[in-house]
PAMIDREN-843959 format. One line per field, with one value per residue: x, y, z of N, C-alpha, C in turn. Coordinates in steps of 0.02 Angstrom, whole numbers, plus 50000, padded with zeros to 5 digits. Atoms other than C-alpha are relative to their C-alpha. Layout:
<nodes>
n.xx	(X,...)
n.yy	(Y,...)
n.zz	(Z,...)
ca.xx	(X,...)
ca.yy	(Y,...)
ca.zz	(Z,...)
c.xx	(X,...)
c.yy	(Y,...)
c.zz	(Z,...)
</nodes>
This chain:
<nodes>
n.xx	(50051,49951,50015,50071,50060,50019,50031,50061,50028,50019,50029,50067,50000,50034,50063,50054,50007,50015,49949,49963,49955,49933,49973,49995,49951,49952,49945,49933,49940,49926,49947,49960,49930,49956,49947,50048,49955,49930,49960,50028,50075,50026,50036,50058,50071,50036,50034,50068,50049,50017,50045,50069,50033,50034,50050,50037,50049,50020,50062,50049,50041,50033,49973,49979,50046,50071,50018,49961,49939,49914,49962,49934,49974,49946,49962,49953,49941,49962,49925,49950,50019,50060,50063,50032,50010,50065,50061,50023,50021,50066,50054,50037,50037,50043,50055,50022,50011,49999,49928,49945,49966,49918,49980,49962,49921,49980,49961,50055,50042,49967,50007,50083,50009,49995,50056,50061,49998,50015,50061,50045,50041,49969,49955,49984,49968,50000,49933,49937,49978,49917,49999,50012,50068,50050,49980,50005,50045,50042,50055,49958,49996,49993,50014,49951,49938,49929,49930,49968,50061,49997,49917,49970,50038,49977,49913,50002,50002,49939,49929,50026,49996,49945,49952,49967,49969,49968,50042,49998,50057,49998,50054,50013,49984,50023,50077,49992,50024,49941,49944,50034,50006,49943,49994,50038,49954,49930,50015,50021,49933,49966,50039,50002,49934,49974,49948,50010,49939,50001,50044,49973,50040,50015,50060,50064,50004,49939,50010,49935,49971,49962,49936,50016,49999,49923,49973,50037,49981,49928,50002,50035,50062,50036,50060,49998,50065,50020,50074,49991,50060,49977,49961,49948,49985,50016,49930,49947,50024,49986,49925,49946,49987,49957,49928,49976,50005,50043,50067,49982,49997,50051,50017,50067,50000,50055,50061,50005,49981,50067,50050,49995,49960,49943,49993,50000,49947,49955,50002,49963,49965,50023,50010,49989,50002,50029,50014,50055,50058,50058,50057,49985,50039,50035,50040,50061,50048,50056,49995,49939,50012,50058,49961,49953,50049,50052,49935,49988,50042,50002,49936,49963,49919,49994,49980,49944,50009,50031,50072,50027,50006,50057,50063,50003,50005,50071,50058,49987,50012,50072,50011,49989,50046,50058,49979,49998,50071,49991,49931,49960,49931,49975,50042,49974,49919,50018,50029,49946,49968,50038,50000,49997,50024,49997,50003,49964,49932,50018,50017,49954,50015,49939,49954,50007,49955,50031,49969,50054,49974,50017,50015,49986,49932,49967,50004,49949,50017,49952,50022,50001,50034,50012,50055,49994,50026,49993,49914,49983)
n.yy	(49949,49936,49956,49957,50016,50021,49931,49999,50039,49965,49928,50005,50023,49936,49978,50051,49980,49932,49963,49947,50026,49978,50010,50083,50039,49971,50044,49983,49987,50005,49983,50049,49971,50042,49987,50035,50000,49998,50063,50056,50007,50073,50015,49959,50011,50061,49977,49950,50056,50029,49948,49993,50073,50002,49936,50024,50064,49966,49966,50051,50024,49949,49941,49990,49965,50014,50013,49949,50035,49983,49973,49993,49963,50018,49951,50021,49979,50004,50001,49955,49988,49943,50003,50029,49941,49959,50033,50001,49944,50014,50046,49980,49933,49980,50060,50014,50062,50027,50045,50021,50075,49992,50004,50057,49999,49986,49938,49948,49978,49952,49913,50003,50015,49933,49946,50017,49967,49917,49999,50038,50043,50067,50010,50059,50018,50082,50028,49964,50051,49975,49982,49931,49973,49974,49949,49931,49971,50038,50005,50032,50063,50029,50068,50036,50021,49973,50024,50032,50057,50051,50026,50062,50065,50023,50018,50065,50058,50013,50014,50078,50031,49993,49996,49928,49971,49953,49969,49936,49971,49942,49970,49932,49965,49941,49996,50022,50056,50048,49986,50037,50065,50019,50012,50066,50059,49995,50008,50066,50055,50006,50038,50075,50024,50007,49947,49979,49993,49945,49960,49957,49957,49969,49952,50034,50010,50032,50062,50030,50043,50039,49990,50027,50075,50045,50013,50047,50066,50033,50007,50055,49990,50046,49957,49933,49976,49939,49953,49961,49996,50075,49985,50017,50072,50051,50005,50050,50073,50030,49994,50060,50070,49981,49992,50064,50013,50050,50009,50036,49959,49970,49928,49996,49920,49965,49997,49969,50050,50032,49988,50044,49963,50027,50049,49962,49969,50051,50067,50064,49969,50012,50070,50014,49948,50023,49944,50011,49958,50019,50013,50051,50006,50062,50016,50040,49987,49988,49924,49985,50023,49960,49937,50004,50004,49947,49957,50024,50000,49942,49963,50036,50035,50023,49946,50005,49975,49949,49990,50045,49946,49938,50025,50013,49944,49953,50033,49984,49932,49991,50009,49952,49937,50012,50006,49924,49966,49928,49984,49963,50017,50028,50057,50038,50037,50051,50052,50032,50038,50053,50057,50090,50003,50066,49982,50048,50020,50042,49951,49940,49953,49956,49966,49941,49940,50016,50060,50070,50039,50060,50007,50069,49997,49997,50064,49989,50017,49989,49997,50074,49991,49935,49978,50015,50067,50020,50036,50068)
n.zz	(50004,50014,49957,50013,49984,49928,49964,50006,49950,49927,50027,50011,49938,49965,50036,49993,49935,49976,49982,50054,50040,49987,49937,49999,50051,49990,49982,49947,50030,49972,50042,50010,50039,50024,50057,50060,50075,49989,50003,49930,49994,49998,49940,50007,50038,49969,49952,50006,50001,49924,49978,50044,49998,49945,49987,50033,49953,49923,50012,50024,49919,49984,49963,49938,49957,50011,50075,50015,50042,49977,50081,50000,50041,49998,50033,50010,49969,50050,49958,49984,49929,50003,50024,49953,49935,50037,50000,49932,49980,50051,49970,49924,50001,50035,50019,49939,49984,49938,49991,50078,50027,50040,50072,50029,49982,49917,49999,50011,49939,49968,50004,49988,49927,49957,50020,49993,49940,49998,50017,49971,50037,50013,50058,49985,50049,50003,50037,49981,49955,49955,49918,49991,50026,49958,49955,50012,49962,49975,50050,50052,49986,50055,49997,50019,49952,49989,50035,49949,49972,50061,50022,49957,50010,50068,49988,49964,50043,50048,49972,50001,50060,50045,49965,50017,49957,50026,50046,50039,49993,50061,49999,50039,49951,50016,49988,49934,49993,50020,49939,49946,50018,49997,49915,49974,50033,49970,49914,49993,50012,49929,49937,50021,49992,50092,49996,50075,50029,50032,49999,50066,50016,50056,49998,50027,50084,50040,50047,50011,49946,50037,49950,49948,50008,50006,49944,49968,50049,49983,49937,49981,49968,50016,50021,49999,49992,50044,49963,50064,50044,50061,50073,49986,49984,50051,50034,49952,50015,50069,50019,49949,50027,50057,49983,49971,49925,50002,49943,49938,49944,49999,50014,49955,49990,49939,50041,50056,50039,49983,50060,50050,50047,49997,50042,50066,50021,50004,50028,49978,49937,49931,49986,49942,49953,49941,49994,49950,49999,49964,50043,50058,50043,49994,49937,50028,49945,50049,50014,50030,50079,50037,50009,50067,50053,50013,50015,50075,50035,50018,50028,50040,49993,49928,49945,49968,49926,49987,50014,49942,49948,49991,49994,49935,49944,49987,49962,49929,50010,49993,49936,49953,49998,49969,49924,49973,50000,50039,50028,49959,50019,49931,49992,50053,49989,49933,50013,50039,49940,49979,50056,49982,50062,50036,50087,50057,49987,49942,49951,49991,49937,49992,49938,49968,50029,50050,50050,49988,49963,50025,50072,50009,49996,50046,50040,50051,50086,50042,50069,50043,50060,50000,49950,49942,49978,49934,49992,49960)
ca.xx	(49990,50079,50085,49946,49834,49857,49835,49684,49611,49631,49551,49404,49397,49367,49241,49136,49161,49117,49286,49371,49470,49633,49651,49600,49722,49854,50018,50168,50313,50487,50641,50772,50964,51041,51171,51051,51193,51380,51509,51419,51232,51236,51212,51082,50974,50964,50926,50778,50710,50706,50620,50490,50453,50407,50309,50213,50157,50140,50020,49930,49882,49810,49947,49989,49912,49733,49743,49876,49993,50186,50275,50458,50534,50698,50851,51008,51177,51266,51415,51457,51448,51384,51243,51194,51195,51084,50976,50952,50917,50787,50698,50684,50644,50559,50463,50448,50479,50468,50628,50769,50838,51020,51131,51218,51397,51467,51579,51405,51323,51453,51423,51221,51204,51237,51107,50966,51024,51018,50844,50786,50741,50768,50902,50915,51065,51043,51210,51333,51441,51607,51630,51565,51402,51287,51403,51354,51207,51057,50941,51055,51010,51069,51014,51157,51287,51443,51617,51671,51527,51559,51751,51808,51674,51731,51930,51876,51818,51943,52092,52000,51994,52141,52255,52304,52452,52512,52406,52430,52307,52241,52121,52048,52118,52010,51842,51781,51688,51859,51966,51849,51839,52043,52049,51932,52045,52202,52112,52034,52205,52284,52165,52158,52349,52377,52521,52507,52657,52613,52502,52464,52346,52255,52118,51944,51953,52104,52108,52286,52340,52470,52617,52544,52488,52666,52736,52615,52651,52833,52793,52749,52568,52428,52280,52237,52111,52040,51923,51864,51697,51653,51721,51892,51881,51826,51993,52100,52017,52039,52210,52277,52232,52294,52455,52475,52422,52336,52159,52246,52276,52102,52034,51932,51834,51726,51560,51596,51620,51428,51365,51325,51425,51592,51566,51502,51655,51780,51724,51809,51924,51810,51787,51808,51814,51747,51640,51518,51343,51192,51073,51086,50978,50941,50881,50753,50653,50483,50481,50636,50574,50421,50535,50653,50501,50403,50593,50617,50441,50440,50617,50669,50834,50894,50896,51058,51106,51068,50912,50866,50914,50814,50665,50671,50700,50546,50433,50533,50496,50314,50295,50377,50248,50117,50189,50221,50031,50097,50224,50302,50490,50523,50383,50454,50639,50566,50466,50617,50694,50565,50598,50559,50543,50527,50602,50694,50853,50790,50735,50792,50812,50906,51045,51022,51156,51047,51149,51075,51071,50994,51007,51012,51180,51323,51335,51506,51482,51589,51585,51539,51491,51478,51362,51360,51345,51358,51564,51603)
ca.yy	(49991,50174,50319,50408,50272,50230,50434,50432,50281,50377,50544,50430,50348,50515,50561,50410,50440,50617,50675,50837,50744,50854,50812,50612,50591,50710,50613,50600,50667,50599,50654,50536,50602,50478,50462,50427,50487,50490,50352,50279,50289,50098,50099,50243,50186,50010,50101,50211,50032,49961,50127,50123,49941,49959,50132,50037,49892,50004,50121,49965,49913,50079,50192,50250,50336,50300,50295,50431,50379,50381,50489,50500,50643,50621,50730,50682,50692,50631,50580,50733,50805,50973,50920,50801,50964,51063,50919,50908,51081,51083,50948,51016,51199,51201,51018,51013,50836,50732,50626,50595,50444,50434,50503,50355,50377,50386,50542,50637,50597,50675,50840,50802,50729,50896,50993,50862,50896,51071,51059,50918,50800,50612,50557,50373,50313,50135,50109,50204,50078,50201,50226,50384,50395,50411,50505,50657,50678,50608,50634,50526,50335,50201,50026,49975,49861,49940,49894,49845,49710,49631,49628,49518,49389,49386,49379,49226,49130,49155,49131,48955,48905,48965,48980,49159,49221,49356,49496,49641,49778,49913,50050,50223,50351,50487,50455,50415,50263,50170,50251,50185,50004,50013,50052,49903,49795,49842,49827,49651,49577,49617,49535,49383,49372,49399,49507,49640,49657,49800,49944,50023,50160,50236,50369,50317,50369,50294,50161,50102,49982,49918,49999,49930,49748,49724,49754,49645,49510,49500,49483,49326,49339,49238,49363,49534,49633,49782,49937,50026,50070,49945,50053,50045,49876,49797,49872,49800,49634,49623,49697,49569,49436,49514,49543,49346,49358,49178,49146,49035,49202,49260,49440,49493,49667,49784,49825,49918,49745,49708,49745,49653,49768,49697,49534,49630,49744,49614,49459,49301,49398,49406,49224,49183,49356,49363,49485,49484,49548,49560,49487,49352,49351,49157,49171,49054,49145,49176,49371,49369,49262,49357,49521,49454,49388,49556,49641,49547,49564,49753,49793,49643,49611,49559,49663,49676,49722,49892,49878,49743,49874,50013,49899,49854,50031,50113,49981,50015,50207,50174,50089,50212,50354,50239,50222,50422,50449,50586,50672,50765,50764,50716,50592,50512,50486,50410,50299,50240,50195,50073,49974,49782,49761,49579,49602,49519,49537,49463,49555,49724,49839,50002,50038,50173,50255,50217,50078,49917,49806,49655,49581,49389,49402,49404,49294,49285,49265,49239,49250,49089,49084,49264,49286,49286,49122,49076,49038,48867)
ca.zz	(50000,49952,50070,49978,50001,50184,50220,50112,50215,50376,50282,50239,50412,50489,50377,50413,50603,50618,50662,50592,50453,50477,50664,50644,50487,50569,50550,50682,50594,50637,50546,50468,50411,50307,50169,50021,49882,49875,49934,50094,50019,50004,50187,50184,50058,50144,50301,50222,50156,50331,50390,50251,50263,50450,50431,50294,50417,50568,50468,50380,50566,50587,50652,50814,50952,50913,50712,50683,50519,50553,50413,50400,50323,50264,50223,50139,50226,50076,50191,50241,50429,50373,50271,50411,50531,50405,50378,50564,50591,50433,50523,50707,50656,50502,50501,50703,50701,50871,50843,50731,50661,50602,50541,50444,50504,50695,50631,50581,50747,50841,50759,50750,50917,51006,50905,50945,51135,51128,51072,51184,51051,51053,50913,50886,50784,50704,50621,50732,50823,50876,51063,51137,51047,51192,51293,51181,51291,51380,51213,51117,51094,50986,50932,50851,50942,50990,50894,51065,51098,50930,50872,51020,50983,50805,50867,50979,50846,50705,50836,50889,50717,50631,50779,50763,50844,50748,50647,50531,50580,50448,50459,50386,50490,50441,50495,50681,50652,50578,50704,50846,50780,50763,50960,50991,50879,50975,51164,51112,51023,51178,51284,51169,51181,50980,50948,50813,50697,50609,50598,50424,50396,50249,50207,50179,49988,49949,49814,49814,49955,49872,49994,50140,50084,50013,50174,50257,50124,50185,50368,50462,50501,50529,50487,50442,50528,50446,50532,50374,50276,50139,50000,50058,50151,49978,49905,50042,50022,49830,49817,49964,49858,49695,49785,49834,50017,50021,50079,50209,50288,50346,50318,50482,50490,50590,50561,50410,50320,50361,50177,50028,49919,49985,49897,49742,49735,49789,49706,49739,49838,49975,49982,50176,50250,50423,50506,50672,50671,50779,50635,50493,50347,50367,50553,50561,50704,50621,50638,50546,50393,50380,50382,50233,50140,50149,50120,49952,49901,49915,49859,49752,49834,50014,50163,50246,50445,50417,50347,50479,50623,50551,50527,50723,50777,50705,50786,50947,50901,50866,51041,51134,51063,51117,51295,51304,51246,51129,51067,51217,51205,51411,51406,51240,51297,51468,51366,51251,51416,51439,51286,51294,51102,51026,50850,50720,50811,50966,51130,51143,51296,51314,51457,51574,51465,51315,51217,51178,51324,51249,51092,51038,51014,50908,50756,50656,50469,50339,50152,50058,49871,49873,50014,50201,50297,50474,50519,50572)
c.xx	(50063,49974,49929,49935,49989,49980,49929,49942,49992,49970,49918,49969,49970,49950,49935,49979,49977,50045,50022,50065,50076,50025,49993,50055,50073,50064,50043,50056,50053,50045,50062,50049,50037,50035,49958,50025,50077,50024,49950,49927,49986,49993,49929,49946,49971,49959,49938,49951,49979,49942,49935,49968,49960,49948,49938,49965,49989,49938,49938,49961,49973,50041,50016,49970,49926,49992,50050,50054,50067,50023,50080,50013,50088,50035,50062,50064,50051,50075,50039,49970,49945,49929,49948,49987,49939,49969,49963,49948,49942,49955,49972,49965,49950,49943,49981,50002,50006,50055,50031,50023,50065,50039,50031,50072,50018,50032,49934,49956,50028,49983,49915,49975,49992,49947,49929,49998,49971,49926,49951,49961,50030,50032,50016,50053,49994,50053,50061,50022,50065,49992,50001,49930,49948,50030,50000,49946,49946,49938,50024,49994,50043,49977,50052,50071,50075,50061,50012,49970,50014,50060,50023,49969,50028,50074,49991,50005,50037,50062,49984,50000,50061,50058,50041,50030,50028,49962,50034,49935,49977,49938,50010,50007,49979,49933,49993,49969,50079,50043,49984,50019,50079,50008,49979,50050,50061,49989,49978,50055,50041,49979,49997,50084,50037,50044,49993,50071,50004,49927,49992,49927,49972,49933,49946,49978,50058,49970,50047,50026,50048,50068,49992,50000,50070,50049,49971,50012,50068,49996,49977,49930,49951,49924,50007,49940,50006,49935,49999,49917,50004,50019,50068,50024,50003,50067,50057,49988,50026,50070,50048,50001,50026,50068,50036,49986,49946,49945,50005,50012,49928,50004,49937,49992,49953,49947,49980,49985,49928,49956,50008,50051,50087,50009,49986,50045,50070,50003,50008,50046,49977,49990,50032,50019,49952,49972,49936,49943,49945,49935,50043,49926,49950,49987,49939,49929,49940,49989,50052,50001,49945,50025,50035,49944,49960,50065,50003,49932,49999,50064,50032,50065,49998,50010,50072,50005,49980,49929,49950,49983,49964,49944,49978,50000,49938,49948,50021,49981,49919,49969,50014,49955,49935,50012,50008,49948,50010,50053,50065,50074,50015,49958,50032,50058,49985,49965,50056,50035,49974,49992,50009,49965,50022,50014,50039,50067,50018,49959,50037,49984,50067,50043,49977,50046,49984,50035,49955,50029,49997,49999,50007,50061,50046,50012,50062,49996,50065,49969,50007,49968,49982,49960,50020,49972,50030,50079,49996,50060)
c.yy	(50074,50045,50043,49967,49985,50073,50007,49949,50018,50052,49943,49966,50047,50019,49966,50012,50076,50035,50037,49949,50012,49956,49909,49972,50031,49947,50014,50000,49990,50011,49946,50040,49946,50012,49961,50027,49998,49930,49940,50004,49923,49976,50050,49979,49919,50010,50033,49925,49968,50046,49985,49944,50007,50051,49969,49952,50024,50042,49955,49976,50048,50060,49981,50051,50025,50021,50048,49965,50033,50025,50017,50046,50000,50052,49952,50019,49988,49979,50044,50035,50066,50009,49960,50065,50029,49964,49999,50056,50018,49966,50010,50071,50012,49943,49986,49925,49980,49950,49994,49935,50014,50044,49917,49989,50026,50062,50056,50001,50033,50068,50008,50000,50066,50054,49962,50012,50050,49996,49943,49952,49933,49994,49930,49977,49915,49966,50030,49958,50029,50006,50063,50019,50021,50026,50072,50034,49949,49998,49950,49924,49968,49920,49953,49974,50026,49951,49953,49924,49956,49974,49938,49942,49969,49973,49923,49950,49992,49982,49925,49963,49998,49995,50055,50028,50068,50044,50061,50045,50054,50034,50062,50031,50071,50009,49951,49942,49926,50010,49963,49921,49982,50004,49946,49962,49985,49984,49904,49951,49991,49961,49925,49975,49998,50077,50033,50035,50042,50039,50036,50032,50020,50045,49970,50013,49983,49931,49962,49995,49970,49992,49943,49936,49981,50007,49947,49939,49965,49983,49930,50017,49948,50023,50076,50026,50082,50052,50051,50003,49952,50028,49985,49928,49958,50005,49969,49926,49980,50008,49960,49941,50006,49993,49925,49974,49934,50011,49960,50055,50037,50073,50012,50089,50013,49992,50036,49943,49976,50016,49956,50027,49985,49937,50032,50037,49957,49934,49945,50005,49991,49935,49990,50066,50011,50064,49980,50052,49969,49972,49959,49983,49923,49981,49958,50030,50043,50069,50022,49977,50029,50079,49989,49991,50066,50048,49993,50014,50089,50041,49963,49988,49991,50064,49991,50025,50061,50023,49962,50048,50055,49970,49985,50066,50035,49953,50023,50083,50003,49976,50032,50065,49971,49999,50066,50014,50055,50019,50055,49971,49956,49935,49938,49962,49959,49922,49950,49963,49950,49954,49932,49976,49931,50002,49951,49990,49981,50053,50066,50037,50060,50008,50045,50063,49998,49972,49939,49952,49927,49971,49914,49989,49993,49939,50020,49973,50007,49988,49938,50003,50067,50046,49973,49929,50003,49973,49952,49971)
c.zz	(50007,50053,49993,50025,50064,50034,49959,50046,50055,49990,50015,50069,50044,49987,50033,50091,50045,50021,49961,49972,50016,50065,50013,49960,50027,50019,50067,49958,50036,49940,49991,49950,49981,49944,49940,49935,50027,50030,50049,49996,50000,50065,50021,49979,50044,50078,49999,49989,50055,50040,49983,49999,50072,50001,49944,50033,50050,49969,49971,50064,50028,50038,50065,50034,49963,49908,49950,49947,50024,49936,50047,49963,49991,49967,49988,50025,49938,50014,50018,50086,49994,49981,50060,50050,49974,49995,50068,50027,49959,50044,50068,49980,49958,49992,50080,50015,50076,50019,49936,49989,49964,50045,49998,50036,50069,49991,49981,50069,50055,49993,49998,50062,50047,49989,50023,50083,50026,50001,50052,49978,49996,49931,50023,49945,49989,49970,50034,50060,50034,50083,50003,49986,50041,50052,49965,50038,50014,49942,49942,50010,49949,49995,49955,50046,49991,49963,50075,50040,49933,49975,50054,49977,49944,50002,50027,49947,49946,50044,50042,49932,49949,50048,49996,50064,49993,49940,49984,50024,49956,50025,49965,50054,50005,50008,50091,50000,49989,50054,50065,50010,49997,50079,50017,49984,50038,50070,49989,49948,50045,50044,49979,49988,49923,49985,49930,49965,49975,49983,49953,49999,49928,49992,49968,49921,49975,49965,49986,50075,49994,50056,50049,50008,49993,50054,50036,49960,50037,50072,50017,50032,49993,49972,50000,50016,49979,50047,49946,49978,49949,49960,49999,50016,49930,49953,50042,49988,49928,49985,50041,49958,49926,50008,50008,50070,50000,50039,50062,50046,50011,50008,50059,50014,50042,49964,49937,49929,49985,49929,49948,49950,50013,49974,49935,49963,49995,49977,50034,50053,50067,50028,50081,50054,50059,50017,50059,49991,50044,49953,49945,49972,50002,50078,49990,50047,49945,49982,49946,49929,49983,49972,49930,49954,49972,49970,49918,49975,49975,49968,49945,50000,50078,50036,50022,50087,50001,49992,50061,50065,49999,50002,50087,50018,49986,50028,50053,50013,50002,50072,50063,50000,50037,50080,50029,49981,49955,49980,50047,50008,50075,50006,49958,50018,50062,49967,49943,50046,50022,49956,50019,49925,49974,49940,49979,50027,50076,50060,50010,50048,49991,50072,50027,49959,49917,49931,50014,50049,49981,49944,49997,50013,49942,49951,49942,49942,49981,49924,49972,49929,49991,50028,50076,50028,50061,50006,50030,49978)
</nodes>
């Protein structure tokens, strides 16, 4: 059902009930700041698809707060902090939204979060995994599992399987997400008793990693760990195999690797790449199967982790509005803190610090035949 048809249905229902149509069908507006263009649009567009599918289902069930449709207003951050800030200001000042979703990247959230905190409007990141996100202020929430909860699990699995003792560590040194993931990798490797033989950095827009990888090829290592967004990550993976670093040396990625674009860009070189995730497409849970089928029907392609997290988040938001009984900022914030949502990622709650408190658990994935599969 299209948004127009949903709105029309509420309008007709209001006429039949004798209520003023504008009031009965007045939508609950929330804002979303996502990367819908630019190099990181592959994350933002999937997030939007997850939001839109959930909004369609919520409205088809009658909306929220006694029949009001939920409407999402989008602003394209295009991968930049400045556009993310401008988008947030427009949504808050011009559109008077009750809540913000996004932005896509952690470094954008560090810029946008303070704007929401100043206005005392809840903001929920669905793809921000860097350390310190919720330290921005008490109005900042996130549903994405921090790297610090995921990377250690992935490393333990890889260490047990491949007897890893020495690694090369690579990271993009010019964005908050990648630098935070790098710090998490360092701590997790130290705690696992794995030696870091070399640390190699690069820019997130770099396309040539041959110098770093040639150096790594000459070292006695058991694995390569990489913290980067999918575009440079794919280049690292592809060039590592082209330079002759064998598949027997696994490549272990952070959350930026959780995109189907990795296999699309790197091709056969991506086989065996490992990454942790709070969600997996083949999870047999009934709610997840229903979600995947609905997503495929609507968009004619598979969802990824970012779409799944966005989908769950919008249901969490809808339930919070119901508990709040309206759009009051303070009541909505308190309602979010009382979240207990049984969704496609499992039972979800927020901690007092507004981070994820309860998810089904981290699943370690690897690419097999061009697609993510459970690592065994």
